[in-house]
N, C-alpha and C positions, 0 to 999 in steps of 0.2 A: 450540433454543428459538424459538418463532415468536409473534407477536402481531399482532392487527389494532387495537392501540390508536391511536386517532385522533390522539393527540398525536405519534405518530411520522410526522411529515410527510415527503414525499420530501426527500432531502438537498439537492436543487437549490432547494428553498423555504426552506430554514433562514434565519432572520433573523440578521443580524450587526450588532453595533453599530458606529457610525461610528468608525474608527481615531482614536486620540488619543494623548497623551503616556503614558509608562509611569505605572501607578498601583498601589497596594497592593491586594491582593485576598486570596483564600484557595484553598487546596487543597481538593479534596473532603472531606478529613478534618478541615478547619477550620484547618490550619497556615497561617501567612501566605506569601504568594507575590506577586511583582511580576508584573503582566500587561502585556504589550507586544504592541501591535497594528498600528502603522504599519509600512508595507513597509521603509523604511530601517532602523527600529529592529529589526524581527524579523530582517531580514537580517544586521544587525550581531551580535545575540546568537547566531545560529546559526553564524556565520563567525569570530567572535572566540574564540581559544583560551583566553581567561580565563573562558569560560563552558563548562563541561564537563558530562559525564554521570556520570563515574565516582563522584564525591562525593555524589551523590544517594544512594548506596547504602551510605555510611558507617554505622557503628554508632549514631551519635547523630543521624543524618538522619531527618526526618519521613517515614513510610512513603508511597510514592506509590500503593500498591494494598494492599488487605487480602487479596488472593489471590495465591499464588506463580505467576504466569503467566510465560510465555517472555519477554514484552517487558520485565519487570522482573528478569530473571536478570542479575546482575552479570557473568556470563561471556559474555553476548552481546556481539558485536562493537559493536553500537550503543551499548552502555554502558561501553565502553573510551575512554580518552583517551590523547593523546600517543604515546609509542613503542609501547605495547602495542596501541593501536589500529591504528597504521600497520603493524605487523607483520602483523596479521590482514587489514587491507584489501589489502596487497600480494599476498596469496595469491589474491585474487579479481579484482583491478582489471583485469588484461589480459583476463579471460574476458568481461567486460561492456562493452568499448568499443563505440563506434557502429560501427566496422569489423567487429568480430566479430559483432555483431547483424545487420549488413547481409548477412552470409554465411549466416545462419540464415533469412532471409526466405523463400527458396523452400520449404523443407520446413514452415515455419510456415503459409504460404499453402496447401500441400497438405493439412495437417491441417484448415484451415479449410474447404476444399472438400469434404472427406471428410464433415465433420460437417453441411455444408449438404445434401449428398446425402442423408443420413440424415434430416434435418429435412423435406425435401421429400416424403418417403415416409410421414411420420407423418399420421395423421388429424387434422384441425383441430377445435377450437383445440389449439395445441402449447405445452407449457411450455418456452419458450425458455431457462430456466435449466437445467432437466434436460438439454436436448438441445444447448445451445450454450455458454452463458456459463460454465458450470461445466466441462464436459469439455474445452474448448479450453485453458485454462491447465494443467489438470491434465496433458493429453497434452504439452504443451510442456515443462513443468518435468520430467516424467517422461523424456522423450527426452534432455533436457539432463543429467540426473543418472543415467540409466541405471536407472531404476526399472521393475519390472515391474508388471503389472496387480493384484497382490495388495496393493499399497501404496495404490491409488486410493481405495478406500472408507475406509481408516483416515485418509487426509489431512484429510477433513472433520472427522472426530472430533478429530483432534490440534489442527487450527486453532480449533475451537470453544473448546478448553480453553487453547491457547496464547496466544490472544488474548482471553481471558475479561474480561468487563466487571465482574466481582465478583458475578455473579448465581449462579455455580456454587460449590458447597461447596469449602472449602478442600482438604479430604481428597480429594475427587474429582478436583481438578485436580492435586494432587500425585501421585495414582496414575497418571493419564493421562500427565502429563509424564515420569514415571519410565519408563513404557513406551515413550514416544517417545524419550527419551534412550538407551534400550537399543537401539532401532532404529537411531538415528544412529551409536552406537558400533559396532555390528555392521557397518553399511554401510561405515564408515571402515576397519575390519579386513579386510572382503572386498576392498576396492579396494587396500589395501596389498599383499595376498597375490596378487591378480590384477588388475592395472590394465587399464583399458579406455579407449575414446575417449569420456570423458564428463567432466562437470564435476567430480565427486568424486575421480576419479583425478587430474585436473589440480591440484585443491586439495591432495591428499595429496602429490603431487611437489613443489608449490610450498611447502608447510609443511615438508617435510623439507629442503628447500634453505634456507628461512629459518631454521630451527632455534629452539629455545627456546620453542615455542608450547605451552602446557598443553593436555593432551588434552581437558579440560572445555570449553576455549574452541573447540576444533574441532568437538566434538560440538554445542555450542550453535550454531555457524556452519552445520553441516549441517542441523540441525533448523530453524533460521531460514529457510534456503533453501528447504526442502520446503514449509513452510506459507506463508511470505511470497511464494515464487515463484508461487503460484497463488491465494492469497486476495485479494491486492490487485487483480490482474487481473480476477478474477471479480466483485469488488465494483464496480470502475469499469465494467465492460462492462454489467452488470446495470442500474446507476443510469443509465449513458448511454442505453440503450434505452428505459427508463422516461421519461426526459426528452425524447429525440427523438421518440418515437412519441406520447407523451402530450401534449407542449406544443410541439414544434417540427417537425411532420410536413412543413411546406414546405421543410425542409432536406434531407430524405431523397433526392429526385432528385439534387441536386448531390453528395451524398456518394457515390451510386452512379456518377455519371459521370465524377468527377475525383479521382484519388488524391491530388493535393496538397491539394485542398479537404478531403478525408477527414481528411488529416494535420492540417490547421489546425483542424478541427472537434474531433479527438481531443484536441489540445493545449488548446483552449479549455474543453472539458468536464472535463479533468483539473484544469484551473485553477479551474473554477468550483464543481465538485461534489466536496465533501470525501469521504473514506472512511467517515467515521462522525460521531458527535455530539460527540466530544471536541474542545474548543476550545483546546488548547495543547500543545505539546511542551516538556517540562521541561528546564531546564538549571540548574547550580549556579554562583554567582559566586565565583571564587577570590579576587578582590580587590575593592575599591570600583572600579566602572566607570560612566563617564558614558554614558547612552543617551538620545538625544532631549532633551538638556538636563536630565536628571534622574539624580542619582548614585544607583545601586543599591548597596547596602552588600555588603561581603564575607560570604560565608556565605548569602546570600539565594537562595531557589529563584526562578527566573524561568519564566514560561510564555509561550511565544512563539506567538501566535495567527496560524497561516499562513493560515487561512480569512479572517480580517478583513484581513490584509495583502494578500491577493490581490485584495481589493476597494478598496483604497486609492485614492481619486479622484485623488490627487496623482500617481499612477503609471498607473492604469488608468481612463482617462475613462469617465464613465457612458455616453457615446453609443456606445462600442464594447464595453462590458463583455460584453454578451450577444450580440455579433455573432460567430456561430460561425465565420465565415470570415475574420475580421480577424486578422492575425498578432499575437501577444502583444506588448505594448509593452515588457516586461521579463521576464526569466526568472521563471517561476512558482515559488512556494515550496511547492507541493504535494509536491515530492520532497525538500524540505529545502534546505540550503545549507551551504557550508563543508565541513569535514573528514568530516562525517556525511551528505553528500549520498547519496541513495539509489543504490547501485550498479545496481540493476535498472531505473532509470528508462528507459533506451533500450529494454530489452526490453518493458517495459509499454507504452510509447508505440507500439512497432512492433506488438504484438499487437492493441492497441485500434484502430489505423488500418486494419490489413489486415481484422480482423474486422468493423468497420463498413462499409468500402467493399465487401467481397465480399458481405456480408449484404444491403446495400441494392441491389447490382447484381443478385444472384439473385432477390430478393423486392422489387421495386419498389413492390408494393402491400401491404407488410407493415403491419399495424395491431394496436393493442392490442385484445384480445378481452374485456377486463374494464376497469371504471372504475379510474382511478388511485387513488381513494380506498378501493377494495376490495383493494389489494395487501396480501398477507401478508408481513410483513417478517421476515427473518432477524435475530435479536437474541440477546443474551446475549454477544456479542463487541464488541470495540472498533470493528469495522468493521460497516457495515450495508447492506444491499441487499435486493431482493426475494427472497423464499424460493421463490416461484413467480411466473411472469409469462406469462400466456396470450397468444398471439398468433395471427393468422390472415392470409391473403393472398387 
């Protein structure tokens, strides 16, 4: 689904309220929820084990979504807590360490260069989403997971429904996710029978060594890797190019010339530009907990606003907030914090840094070939980025 609705402003222009003490608000369906927006408070909520995810899906809990998307599947690793979560997380943790990702950099760079070669041959203007921001993360996650080209087109279809924002019919989402789960189960079965040098084979071996992991949770883990492994990076890269080429073109030469500067710019963009319009990641309070001088009662739903927290002037001064080359003053909350910190953070950062640096170096005169306000947005999912983005050089 796409739209040119003018209310869909670029995500780097989204307004955020000034961070303040926890206050009572509402979930989209009208149920009460506590809103937390200051950096220290959000970090506490995301790191304190008394704030969990699993109880959000208890029988008597208010629904977080009207559509049965993957994000709200109780079997997903992100929605597990305590020992159940740790068992799943241990099966993947070693695969995504900074050292492991560093070993992948040469072949990620080779994929980038191959795509840039193709981009250079296309008649201008070129849709950089079709030619670069989408195929790059698809190629990377496909190589990591040992997926063939037949899965590439289906990835976008699965992602649109797995991360639905509620605009798809429930029956449609259920049907697509059933197909997607069947794909994940079949992939696990194939890797058990014929292991290879890929992430799924490593996952199967680690899961068997761990023992006691329900198959439904492993299937959800595989499906989460397939769609999450490319959707977030595609979204970040598309929004980054819109921001840089549309409003920060003076930064392009430095990103081209200096890999370290490109990394700092990538980190700052991840910090400033959210993946979508959603303003909070939800948690459930197991007991009464004091946060920022306010007692949040047991059983309450808490929405931690990472976007507002990333702009907290007590931590991130106004004078450097939009300085693309200034190191972050504190760890960004864009990848979360605590036990549920995103395992793919290092991979996403690496892809974004290499992509921006190599693209800027190859095309120093890259420019938007359309007004920012004319961008057609990919919508219908919880993440948002340009559906198409015309560029020239």
